C-alpha positions in Angstrom: 28.5 2.8 -1.4 29.9 5.5 -3.7 31.1 3.6 -6.7 28.8 1.1 -8.5 30.1 -2.4 -8.8 30.5 -4.3 -12.1 27.4 -6.4 -11.2 25.3 -3.3 -10.5 26.4 -1.6 -13.7 25.6 -4.7 -15.7 22.1 -4.8 -14.3 21.5 -1.1 -14.8 22.7 -1.0 -18.4 20.6 -3.9 -19.6 18.2 -3.0 -22.4 14.5 -3.1 -21.7 13.7 -6.7 -20.9 12.3 -8.7 -17.9 15.0 -9.5 -15.4 15.1 -11.8 -12.3 17.7 -10.3 -9.9 18.7 -12.5 -6.9 20.3 -10.1 -4.4 22.0 -11.0 -1.2 21.4 -9.1 1.9 23.1 -5.7 2.1 24.0 -5.8 -1.6 22.9 -2.2 -2.5 19.8 -3.3 -4.3 18.0 0.0 -3.5 20.7 2.0 -5.4 20.7 -0.6 -8.2 16.9 -0.6 -8.6 16.8 3.2 -8.6 19.5 3.5 -11.3 17.9 0.7 -13.3 14.5 2.4 -13.3 16.1 5.7 -14.2 17.8 4.0 -17.2 14.5 2.4 -18.2 12.7 5.8 -18.1 15.4 7.2 -20.4 14.9 4.3 -22.8 11.2 4.9 -22.8 11.6 8.6 -23.9 9.4 9.4 -26.8 6.8 6.7 -26.0 3.6 6.8 -23.9 4.8 4.1 -21.6 5.8 4.5 -18.0 7.8 2.3 -15.6 6.5 1.4 -12.1 8.8 0.6 -9.2 6.8 -1.3 -6.6 7.6 -2.6 -3.1 5.6 -3.8 -0.1 6.0 -1.3 2.6 5.7 2.5 2.9 9.2 2.7 4.5 10.7 1.0 1.4 8.7 3.3 -0.9 9.8 6.4 1.0 13.4 5.3 0.8 13.1 4.8 -3.0 11.5 8.2 -3.5 14.1 10.0 -1.4 17.1 8.3 -3.1 15.6 8.8 -6.6 15.3 12.6 -5.9 18.7 12.7 -4.3 20.3 11.1 -7.4 18.4 13.5 -9.6 19.8 16.4 -7.6 23.3 15.0 -7.9 22.9 14.7 -11.7 23.3 10.9 -11.6 19.7 10.6 -13.0 17.6 12.7 -15.2 14.3 13.9 -13.7 11.6 11.8 -15.3 7.8 12.0 -15.2 7.8 8.4 -16.5 8.7 6.9 -13.1 6.0 6.0 -10.5 7.2 4.6 -7.2 4.6 3.1 -4.9 3.6 0.1 -2.8 2.0 -2.8 -4.7 -1.4 -2.3 -3.0 -1.3 1.5 -3.5 -0.5 0.9 -7.2 -3.5 -1.4 -7.8 -5.8 0.8 -5.7 -5.0 4.0 -7.6 -5.0 2.4 -11.1 -7.7 -0.3 -10.8 -9.7 -0.4 -7.6 -10.8 3.2 -7.1 -11.4 4.2 -10.7 -12.7 1.0 -12.2 -13.6 -1.8 -9.7 -17.1 -0.4 -8.9 -18.4 -1.7 -12.2 -17.4 -5.2 -11.4 -18.6 -4.8 -7.8 -21.9 -3.4 -9.2 -21.5 -0.4 -6.8 -23.0 3.0 -7.4 -19.9 4.7 -5.9 -16.1 4.5 -6.1 -14.6 1.6 -4.2 -13.3 2.4 -0.8 -11.3 0.5 1.9 -12.7 -0.6 5.2 -10.3 -1.7 8.0 -12.8 -4.0 9.8 -13.8 -1.9 12.8 -16.6 0.0 11.1 -19.9 -0.6 13.0 -21.9 -1.3 9.8 -19.7 -4.4 9.2 -21.5 -6.1 12.0 -24.0 -7.2 9.4 -21.3 -8.8 7.3 -20.1 -12.0 8.9 -19.4 -15.5 7.7 -19.5 -18.9 9.3 -16.2 -20.7 9.9 -16.1 -23.4 12.5 -18.4 -22.8 15.5 -18.6 -19.0 15.5 -19.4 -16.3 12.9 -16.4 -14.3 11.9 -16.1 -10.7 10.8 -15.6 -10.1 7.1 -12.1 -8.5 7.8 -11.0 -12.1 8.8 -11.9 -13.5 5.3 -8.8 -14.2 3.2 -8.5 -15.3 -0.4 -5.9 -17.2 -2.3 -5.9 -17.1 -6.1 -4.3 -20.0 -8.0 -4.6 -20.4 -11.8 -7.4 -17.9 -11.6 -9.4 -19.9 -9.0 -10.2 -18.2 -5.8 -10.2 -20.1 -2.5 -11.6 -18.3 0.6 -10.3 -19.1 4.1 -9.8 -17.7 7.6 -6.8 -18.1 9.8 -6.4 -18.4 13.5 -2.9 -18.7 15.0 -1.4 -21.6 12.9 -4.6 -23.2 11.7 -6.5 -22.4 8.5 -10.2 -23.1 7.9 -11.5 -23.1 4.3 -14.8 -21.2 3.8 -17.5 -22.4 1.5 -16.8 -20.6 -1.8 -20.5 -19.9 -2.7 -21.2 -18.4 0.7 -18.0 -16.4 0.7 -18.6 -15.0 -2.8 -22.2 -14.0 -1.8 -20.9 -12.1 1.2 -18.1 -10.4 -0.7 -20.5 -9.4 -3.5 -23.0 -8.1 -1.0 -20.3 -5.9 0.6 -19.0 -5.0 -2.8 -22.3 -3.5 -3.8 -21.6 -0.8 -1.2 -18.2 -0.2 -2.9 -16.4 -1.6 0.2 -13.4 -3.9 0.3 -11.0 -5.0 3.0 -7.2 -5.2 2.5 -7.4 -8.8 1.3 -10.5 -8.5 -0.7 -9.1 -5.5 -2.5 -6.7 -7.8 -4.4 -9.6 -10.2 -5.1 -11.6 -7.4 -6.7 -8.5 -6.1 -8.6 -8.0 -9.5 -10.2 -11.6 -10.0 -10.9 -11.9 -6.5 -12.4 -9.0 -7.1 -14.8 -10.5 -10.4 -15.9 -14.0 -9.1 -16.3 -12.9 -5.7 -17.8 -10.2 -6.7 -20.3 -10.1 -3.2 -21.7 -8.8 -2.0 -18.3 -6.1 -4.6 -18.4 -5.0 -3.5 -21.9 -5.0 0.2 -20.9 -3.0 -0.6 -17.7 -0.3 -2.4 -19.7 -0.2 0.4 -22.3 0.4 2.9 -19.5 2.9 0.6 -17.6 4.7 -1.6 -20.1 7.5 -2.2 -17.6 7.1 -3.0 -13.9 10.0 -3.6 -11.4 9.0 -5.3 -8.1 11.4 -4.9 -5.2 11.4 -7.4 -2.3 9.9 -9.8 -4.8 10.2 -12.7 -2.3 7.2 -11.1 -0.6 4.9 -11.6 -3.6 2.0 -13.6 -2.4 -0.4 -15.6 -4.6 -2.9 -12.7 -4.9 -0.3 -10.3 -6.1 1.2 -13.0 -8.3 -2.1 -13.6 -9.9 -2.4 -9.9 -10.8 1.1 -9.7 -12.1 0.5 -12.9 -14.2 -2.5 -11.1 -15.9 -0.3 -8.2 -16.7 2.5 -10.4 -18.0 0.1 -12.3 -20.2 -1.2 -8.9 -21.6 2.4 -7.9 -22.6 3.9 -6.2 -19.5 7.6 -6.8 -19.0 8.0 -7.5 -15.2 11.3 -7.5 -13.5 11.8 -9.0 -10.0 14.5 -8.2 -7.5 14.8 -9.8 -4.1 16.3 -12.5 -1.9 14.4 -15.8 -1.6 16.2 -16.5 1.7 14.3 -13.5 3.2 10.8 -14.8 2.3 9.3 -14.6 5.8 5.6 -14.1 4.9 4.8 -17.8 4.1 1.6 -17.5 6.2 0.4 -15.0 3.5 1.4 -17.2 0.6 4.7 -15.4 0.1 7.6 -17.9 0.5 9.9 -16.6 -2.4 8.7 -19.3 -4.7 7.6 -16.9 -7.5 11.0 -15.2 -7.4 12.9 -18.5 -7.4 11.0 -19.8 -10.4 10.7 -16.6 -12.5 14.2 -16.9 -14.0 13.2 -20.2 -15.7 10.6 -18.5 -17.8 11.4 -17.9 -21.5 12.7 -14.5 -22.2 13.6 -13.7 -18.5 17.3 -13.0 -17.8 18.7 -14.0 -14.4 21.3 -11.8 -12.8 22.7 -11.5 -9.3 24.1 -9.1 -6.7 26.6 -11.0 -4.6 28.6 -8.4 -2.7 27.5 -7.6 0.9 28.2 -3.9 1.8 26.5 -4.0 5.2 28.0 -6.6 7.5 31.4 -7.4 8.8 33.0 -10.6 7.3 32.3 -12.9 10.3 28.5 -12.0 10.2 28.4 -12.6 6.5 30.2 -15.9 7.1 27.3 -17.0 9.3 24.8 -15.8 6.7 26.5 -17.6 3.9 26.6 -20.8 6.0 22.9 -20.6 6.7 21.9 -19.8 3.1 24.5 -22.0 1.5 25.8 -19.0 -0.5 29.2 -17.7 -1.3 28.6 -13.9 -1.2 31.5 -11.6 -1.0 32.2 -9.1 1.8 33.1 -5.5 1.0 34.0 -4.5 4.6 36.8 -5.4 6.9 36.4 -6.0 10.6 36.8 -3.0 12.9 39.2 -2.9 15.9 36.3 -3.0 18.4 34.2 -5.9 19.4 32.3 -7.2 16.3 30.8 -10.3 14.8 28.3 -13.0 15.6 28.0 -14.3 19.2 25.6 -16.3 21.3 24.7 -15.7 24.9 22.4 -17.6 27.3 19.4 -16.3 29.2 16.5 -17.3 31.4 13.2 -15.5 31.5 13.7 -14.7 35.1 16.9 -12.8 34.2 15.8 -10.5 31.5 17.5 -7.5 33.1 20.9 -9.4 33.2 20.5 -10.2 29.5 19.8 -6.6 28.8 22.9 -5.5 30.7 25.0 -8.0 28.7 23.7 -6.5 25.5 24.3 -3.0 26.6 27.9 -3.8 27.7 28.6 -5.5 24.4 27.3 -2.4 22.6 29.7 -0.3 24.6 32.6 -2.6 23.7 31.6 -2.4 20.1 31.2 1.4 20.2 27.7 1.2 19.0 25.2 3.8 20.4 22.0 2.3 21.8 20.0 4.4 19.4 21.6 2.3 16.6 20.8 -1.0 18.2 17.7 -3.2 18.4 16.3 -6.2 20.2 14.3 -8.4 17.8 12.1 -11.4 18.4 10.4 -14.0 16.3 6.9 -13.4 17.7 4.9 -10.3 18.7 4.2 -11.8 22.1 7.8 -12.1 23.0 8.6 -8.6 21.6 5.7 -7.3 23.6 7.1 -8.8 26.8 10.4 -7.0 26.2 8.6 -3.8 25.5 6.6 -4.2 28.7 3.3 -4.6 26.8 0.4 -6.0 28.7 -3.2 -6.5 27.9 -5.0 -3.2 28.3 -8.1 -3.4 30.6 -11.6 -2.1 29.8 -14.4 -3.3 27.5 -15.9 -2.0 24.3 -15.4 1.7 23.6 -13.8 2.2 27.0 -11.2 -0.5 26.2 -10.3 1.3 22.9 -9.8 4.6 24.7 -7.7 2.9 27.4 -5.5 1.3 24.7 -5.1 4.7 23.1 -4.0 6.2 26.4 -1.4 3.5 26.9 -0.1 3.8 23.3 0.3 7.6 23.7 1.7 7.8 27.2 3.7 4.6 27.5 4.8 3.7 24.0 4.7 7.3 22.6 2.8 5.8 19.6 0.5 8.6 18.6 -0.5 7.0 15.3 -1.8 3.9 17.1 -3.5 6.0 19.7 -5.3 8.0 17.1 -6.6 4.8 15.4 -7.9 3.5 18.7 -9.6 6.9 19.5 -11.4 6.8 16.1 -12.6 3.2 16.7 -13.7 4.2 20.3 -15.9 7.0 18.9 -17.3 4.7 16.2 -18.4 2.3 18.8 -20.4 5.1 20.5 -22.2 6.2 17.3 -25.2 4.5 15.6 -24.1 2.1 12.8 -25.2 4.7 10.2 -23.3 7.5 11.9 -20.2 5.2 12.4 -20.2 4.6 8.6 -20.6 8.4 8.0 -17.6 9.1 10.3 -15.5 6.6 8.3 -16.6 8.2 5.0 -15.7 11.7 6.3 -12.1 10.6 7.2 -11.5 9.7 3.5 -13.9 12.2 2.0 -13.1 14.3 -1.1 -14.5 17.2 0.9 -11.2 18.6 2.1 -12.7 21.1 4.6 -15.0 18.5 6.2 -12.2 15.9 6.4 -9.8 18.4 7.9 -12.2 19.6 10.5 -13.0 16.0 11.6 -9.3 15.1 11.7 -8.6 18.2 13.8 -11.3 17.2 16.4 -10.1 13.6 16.7 -6.4 14.6 16.7 -7.0 17.2 19.4 -8.9 14.6 21.5 -6.0 12.2 21.1 -3.4 14.8 22.0 -5.0 16.9 24.7 -5.0 15.4 28.2 -7.2 18.1 29.8 -10.0 18.3 27.2 -9.4 14.9 25.5 -7.9 11.6 26.3 -6.9 11.6 30.0 -3.4 10.7 31.1 -2.8 6.9 31.5 -1.2 7.7 34.9 -4.5 8.5 36.5 -6.4 5.9 38.5 -8.3 4.0 35.8 -11.7 3.2 37.4 -12.0 6.6 39.1 -10.3 9.8 37.9 -9.4 8.6 34.4 -12.8 7.2 33.7 -14.6 10.2 35.0 -12.5 12.6 32.9 -12.9 10.4 29.9 -16.7 10.3 30.1 -16.9 14.1 30.4 -14.6 14.8 27.5 -16.1 12.1 25.2 -19.6 13.6 25.7 -18.4 17.0 24.7 -17.1 15.6 21.4 -20.2 13.6 20.8 -22.3 16.8 21.2 -20.1 18.5 18.6 -20.5 15.5 16.3 -24.3 15.9 16.5 -24.4 19.7 16.2 -21.7 20.2 13.5 -22.0 16.9 11.5 -25.4 15.5 12.3 -23.8 12.3 13.6 -26.0 10.5 16.2 -24.7 8.6 19.1 -26.3 5.5 20.6 -28.7 6.0 23.5 -26.7 3.6 25.7 -23.6 5.8 26.1 -23.4 5.1 29.8 -23.2 1.3 29.2 -20.8 1.6 26.3 -18.5 3.8 28.4 -18.7 1.5 31.4 -15.9 1.3 33.9 -16.2 -2.4 34.0 -12.8 -4.1 33.8 -10.8 -1.0 34.7 -8.4 -1.5 37.6 -8.1 0.6 40.7 -4.6 1.7 39.6 -3.3 3.6 36.6 -3.3 2.1 33.1 0.5 2.7 33.1 1.3 0.5 36.1 3.5 -2.7 35.9 5.6 -1.7 32.9 8.9 -2.4 34.6 10.8 -4.0 31.7 9.9 -1.2 29.4 11.2 1.3 31.8 14.4 -0.7 32.2 15.0 -0.8 28.5 14.2 2.9 28.1 13.6 4.7 24.8 17.2 4.2 23.5 17.0 0.5 22.6 14.3 -0.4 20.1 12.3 -3.6 20.5 10.6 -5.1 17.4 9.7 -8.3 15.6 12.0 -9.5 12.9 9.3 -8.7 10.4 9.3 -5.1 11.5 13.0 -4.6 10.9 13.2 -6.4 7.6 15.0 -4.3 5.0 16.9 -2.3 7.6 20.6 -1.9 8.4 21.2 -1.9 12.2 24.5 -1.4 14.0 23.9 -4.0 16.8 21.2 -6.6 17.0 20.2 -9.0 19.7 17.8 -11.8 18.6 16.0 -13.2 21.6 15.1 -16.7 20.5 13.2 -19.6 21.9 14.5 -23.2 21.6 12.6 -23.9 18.3 13.7 -20.6 16.8 17.4 -21.5 17.5 16.9 -25.0 16.0 15.3 -23.7 12.8 17.9 -20.9 12.5 20.8 -23.5 12.7 19.0 -25.7 10.2 19.3 -23.0 7.5 16.7 -21.2 5.3 14.6 -24.2 4.3 11.8 -23.2 6.7 10.0 -19.9 7.4 11.3 -19.7 11.0 14.8 -20.4 9.6 14.5 -17.6 7.2 13.3 -15.3 9.9 16.5 -16.1 11.8 18.5 -15.4 8.7 16.8 -12.0 8.3 17.7 -11.2 11.9 21.4 -12.1 11.4 21.6 -10.1 8.1 20.2 -6.9 9.7 23.5 -6.4 11.6 26.3 -4.2 10.5 28.8 -4.8 13.3 27.4 -6.9 16.1 24.9 -9.8 16.3 24.0 -11.5 19.6 21.8 -14.6 19.5 20.2 -15.1 22.9 19.7 -18.8 23.5 17.6 -20.3 26.4 20.1 -21.5 29.0 18.2 -24.7 29.4 18.8 -25.7 25.8 22.2 -24.2 25.0 24.0 -27.6 25.4 21.8 -29.0 22.6 23.1 -26.4 20.2 26.7 -25.4 21.3 28.4 -27.6 18.6 26.1 -26.4 15.8 26.5 -22.8 16.9 30.2 -23.1 16.6 30.0 -24.9 13.3 27.8 -22.0 11.9 30.3 -19.4 13.0 28.9 -18.2 16.3 31.2 -17.6 19.3 30.3 -17.7 23.0 30.4 -14.1 24.3 31.0 -15.4 27.8 34.3 -17.0 26.9 37.5 -15.2 27.6 38.8 -13.2 24.7 35.4 -12.8 23.1 
């Protein structure tokens, strides 16, 4: 997009007021949101107020920041110190949690995040069902100011006794610690119990724009409701048909209902700049919308198709996708295989359960992530947790504190040690291609002990006395950790494999959605269910080519509905 549409200009030029913008997929809402925020910052000139542009992923925030700076350089926007761009959670952490929540938590130090694997959290468990659960599994929903605590396993939810949950949360809070979910709880509670902080927050941010507003869950909504009641003008932009986090209380309901509020103006973005007309036709059919297409179909293969597959013929399905990409002139680096569930995506990536127990299992997982998936970030996280399991509970907490310490030199040195261990195969984490229960384990034990000795001498971090047991070779196979990854090697690094949730918000040249029978049924039924909306998101990621992979055993159940929705059979002559 080079020229702004009339719809976009209308949104951008609106005076300062709360807006509810329903945007179809591929409608250029990033550009619209950036220009709108820039205009709002200009309108706020001469006041103390700022505008916050918030979203729900670091990728989205990075995109917003880069485009904002790019438009400033082009002269389309004036540079403004009145604009803050961040994730919703980072916004509340920097403005409320870290500077102010400790008073509500009755903690003697600033609040800090725990991810759940810190050893000292073993003493913070709650009863749900038959077994005690770690505090990181404790979730909270806030409705009309009332908190309900629960835990979730697969598709079942168990409500936790409120009194016992609050007692546990407050006991942890006295240390200043909070988990991801409990951070929102403490934010809401801090704003309620410290109204002066709420007033100051709204004075600083009289205007907030929330991108991907269909992803607002009940906890974030409760926080926004407090800000709205205190005078903040909140604008929402998003697509309810892409609400795919229903399990977290985010089903697009807040976005759908927001326009009905007094003083809120509803506007729309109804032109799709991403997809070819036939793909948009399927999307419109699924969402019962009449969005317009900006593009024309290319001369090469393009559009929405369905193909059949069996689990025993994964390689043939992959070949079919690759051949279709060639016909469509789409490089494999601009394509993706997406799945509804992590397990199915993992099977396509060649993931398997990593062997090993305790700390050994964490180091094994790190080696597989680094050497098989080339995921150094995940490998680093597993290395950190592996070392934490070898330290005493007190030292494990000290290590976690060091990694987020205000002491830059100490933090930098600790990060250097752990990163070098993650990266170096000779003096750190051994190669996953070594025989796991022999060469790999022997090298791991030697290298880990060197690091533990350094922890003790340089940082006074004590390890447990049972290192031999905690670094046991039990469960390790007599082959390499990298064995049996055939499908991953077939796919190779060129074609990306992810869940639909992971590609949400992206624009991809060619997409193959590998679906199971229930996923196909819900997709064809439209966007009334979460699984249906997940299918809709998969379809609308595609620029030129979309392939829906349908189980061969059930294709006869759906062939009429597939045709009705606009899908063509790739196997038919002329397709």
